[in-house]
Steps between C-alpha positions, in 0.01 A plus 500: 500500500366378166709325235547820296624694804725208588650492150576874511642471852714201402632616161473877534296750303768580242549135409125447473466806277761350268321166513174674406669652195625155397155345541338781299751442221424129500128572476557738210697236315242230574223724363700569184564129459134415556397741225721311255400156629835435668369494858217308657222652703644319803838670447334842485293425810814398689660834415184690598504325836867588552420864425199502734718362780760768438236775480373394840853533634531843341171589668662418832798719409305803375196477725167331447290805582677723247480234232132425560424871478667522159329181383161656574597818316623311194201266494267800509695653211478173305126480563456854364704414191295186439176695532622767260637246253844658520812308591856542380 
């Protein structure tokens, strides 16, 4: 069992989903603060890392195969948008 599986098994999927929401909010705030010079790069990086850790736990909850499949789809779509010069 890896650390992400262990965290979900220990704390439960619902609690980790709530924790992910909290970490995403903290990252949003850190990004806003960095744009106005109120947060350091290190502070933003710390929040990014927290979000990555939570996303890996969510991957355990929702299934790695399903997520990887959607990542490929969305990366292909992004590539097409980049090539066409269109992105909104």
